[in-house]
C-alpha positions in Angstrom: -16.9 9.9 -24.5 -14.3 8.0 -22.5 -15.0 5.9 -19.5 -12.9 8.2 -17.4 -14.9 11.3 -18.4 -18.1 9.5 -17.4 -16.9 8.3 -14.0 -14.3 10.7 -12.7 -15.6 13.5 -10.4 -16.0 16.9 -12.0 -14.5 18.5 -8.9 -11.9 17.0 -6.5 -13.9 15.1 -3.9 -11.6 14.0 -1.2 -12.6 11.7 1.7 -12.4 13.7 5.0 -9.7 12.0 7.0 -10.0 12.1 10.8 -6.6 12.1 12.4 -5.7 9.2 14.6 -3.3 9.5 17.6 -0.8 6.7 18.0 0.9 5.6 21.3 4.7 5.8 21.1 6.9 3.9 23.6 10.7 4.4 23.8 13.5 1.9 24.6 11.5 -1.2 23.8 13.5 -4.4 23.3 13.1 -6.4 20.1 11.9 -9.4 22.2 9.1 -7.2 23.6 8.1 -6.1 20.1 8.0 -9.8 19.0 6.0 -10.8 22.1 3.4 -8.1 21.4 3.1 -9.2 17.8 2.3 -12.8 19.0 -0.1 -11.7 21.7 -2.0 -9.1 19.7 -2.6 -11.7 16.9 -5.2 -10.5 14.4 -6.5 -7.5 16.3 -6.9 -4.3 14.3 -3.7 -2.8 15.5 -0.5 -1.8 13.7 2.9 -1.9 15.4 5.8 0.0 13.9 9.2 -0.8 15.4 12.3 1.4 14.7 15.4 0.5 16.7 13.8 0.6 20.1 10.9 3.0 19.4 7.5 1.3 19.2 4.4 3.0 17.8 1.0 1.4 18.5 -1.9 2.4 16.2 -5.4 1.2 16.4 -7.1 1.0 13.0 -10.3 2.9 12.5 -13.2 2.0 10.2 -12.1 4.9 8.0 -8.6 3.5 7.7 -9.8 0.0 6.8 -12.4 1.2 4.2 -9.7 3.2 2.4 -6.9 0.6 2.5 -9.4 -2.2 1.3 -10.4 -0.1 -1.6 -6.8 0.3 -2.7 -6.4 -3.5 -2.5 -9.5 -4.1 -4.6 -8.2 -1.6 -7.3 -4.8 -3.4 -7.5 -6.4 -6.8 -7.5 -8.9 -5.8 -10.3 -6.1 -4.2 -12.3 -3.8 -7.2 -12.2 -6.7 -9.6 -12.9 -7.8 -7.7 -16.0 -4.3 -7.3 -17.3 -3.2 -10.9 -16.4 -0.3 -9.6 -14.3 1.0 -12.2 -11.8 1.0 -11.0 -8.2 1.3 -12.4 -4.7 -0.7 -10.5 -2.1 0.6 -10.4 1.4 -2.0 -8.0 2.9 -0.8 -6.7 6.3 1.8 -9.3 6.8 4.4 -8.2 9.4 7.7 -7.3 7.6 10.4 -7.4 10.2 14.1 -7.9 10.3 15.9 -8.6 13.7 19.3 -7.7 12.2 17.9 -4.2 11.3 15.8 -3.9 14.4 12.9 -2.7 12.3 9.5 -3.9 11.5 5.9 -3.0 10.6 2.6 -4.1 9.0 1.8 -2.5 5.7 -1.8 -1.7 4.9 -1.4 -3.8 1.8 1.7 -5.2 0.1 2.4 -7.1 -3.1 5.1 -9.0 -4.9 4.8 -8.0 -8.6 8.1 -7.8 -10.5 9.6 -10.5 -8.1 6.5 -12.6 -7.8 8.2 -15.6 -9.4 10.7 -15.7 -6.6 8.0 -16.4 -4.0 5.4 -18.2 -6.2 3.6 -21.0 -4.5 5.2 -20.1 -1.1 3.1 -19.9 2.0 6.0 -18.7 4.2 8.3 -15.8 3.5 11.6 -15.1 5.3 12.4 -11.4 5.0 15.9 -12.1 6.1 16.5 -14.3 3.0 13.7 -13.4 0.6 13.3 -10.0 -1.0 10.8 -7.5 0.4 7.5 -6.9 -1.4 7.7 -4.7 -4.5 4.8 -2.4 -3.5 3.4 -1.3 -0.2 0.2 0.7 0.3 -0.1 3.2 3.2 -3.2 5.1 4.2 -1.8 7.8 6.5 -4.4 9.2 8.8 -2.2 9.4 11.9 0.0 12.0 13.5 2.9 9.6 13.5 6.2 10.4 15.3 7.8 7.2 14.0 8.7 7.4 10.3 7.2 4.4 8.6 8.9 5.6 5.4 12.3 5.2 7.1 11.4 1.7 8.2 10.2 0.8 4.7 13.4 2.2 3.3 15.6 0.2 5.7 13.6 -3.0 4.8 14.2 -2.2 1.1 10.7 -1.9 -0.2 11.1 -0.3 -3.7 7.8 1.5 -3.9 5.1 2.9 -1.7 1.7 4.3 -2.5 0.8 6.8 0.3 -2.6 8.3 0.7 -3.3 11.2 3.0 -6.1 12.8 1.1 -3.8 12.8 -2.0 -2.2 9.8 -3.6 1.6 10.0 -3.7 3.8 7.4 -5.5 7.2 7.1 -3.8 10.3 5.4 -5.2 13.2 4.2 -3.0 16.5 5.8 -4.1 20.0 4.4 -3.7 20.6 6.8 -0.8 17.8 5.2 1.2 15.3 8.0 0.7 12.0 8.0 -1.0 11.1 10.5 -3.7 7.8 11.4 -5.2 7.3 10.3 -8.8 4.3 10.6 -11.2 4.5 7.0 -12.4 4.5 3.6 -10.6 7.5 1.3 -10.7 5.2 -1.7 -10.6 2.7 -0.4 -13.1 4.6 2.2 -15.2 1.8 2.3 -17.8 -0.9 3.3 -15.2 -2.0 7.0 -15.1 -1.9 7.6 -11.4 -3.9 10.9 -11.5 -6.9 9.0 -12.9 -6.5 6.2 -10.3 -6.7 8.9 -7.6 -9.8 10.4 -9.3 -11.5 7.0 -9.0 -10.4 6.5 -5.4 -11.7 9.9 -4.3 -15.2 8.9 -5.4 -15.5 6.6 -2.4 -17.4 9.4 -0.6 -20.0 9.5 -3.4 -20.5 5.9 -4.7 -21.1 2.5 -3.2 -18.1 0.2 -3.5 -19.6 -2.2 -6.0 -20.4 0.6 -8.5 -17.0 2.2 -8.0 -15.1 -1.1 -8.6 -17.2 -1.8 -11.7 -16.4 1.7 -13.1 -12.8 1.2 -12.4 -12.9 -2.2 -14.1 -14.6 -0.7 -17.2 -11.9 2.0 -17.4 -9.1 -0.5 -17.1 -10.7 -2.6 -19.9 -11.3 0.3 -22.3 -8.5 2.7 -21.6 -5.6 0.9 -19.8 -5.6 -2.5 -21.3 -5.1 -1.5 -24.9 -2.1 0.7 -24.0 -0.7 -2.1 -21.8 -1.0 -4.6 -24.6 0.7 -2.2 -27.1 3.5 -1.6 -24.6 4.2 -5.4 -24.4 4.5 -5.8 -28.2 
């Protein structure tokens, strides 16, 4: 019996997402957005700025639990497969020339990690954007974070709203849903979602161990064969 058959839920068990309501302000100057970023510091708040429209979202415990689990999955996957990454967490990605900015839930350099290796400061005006952004969507947002990500040039998003969707950025500036990841094309995303949905049933340590065992036994051999 495979690791997946032992650990994946028999029925689809989805965390119940409680909708969060953002505050949206119109006609906000870039300088005001930048001042708020400085003043708010490390508070659990996300600001999304899109050409004068500012959305302010407080982050619930539910949101933080889910986004942290995604981060732990990605970090465990890359550790077990020896894939170099640079983790930027919720670093603000902002471009004054585009008048757009936001904080991802998690974001990573993967394919372009070598371009920023060893760097403690990133300039998104000069450096490429992260390869992958993770979004846990539990809000009734009226500001399209996808549109902001697209303008900033982030190639891939993983968006979770009770279902995991993998989005690829197209040449026309739109995201489309795909069944494979750009960053991890060998990874069966349906199985990843199956593990993720067990957060309502298992403690995190057990869940991460089961995910690690699955990566070692099911994913790693296929990844090594792909690299030959």
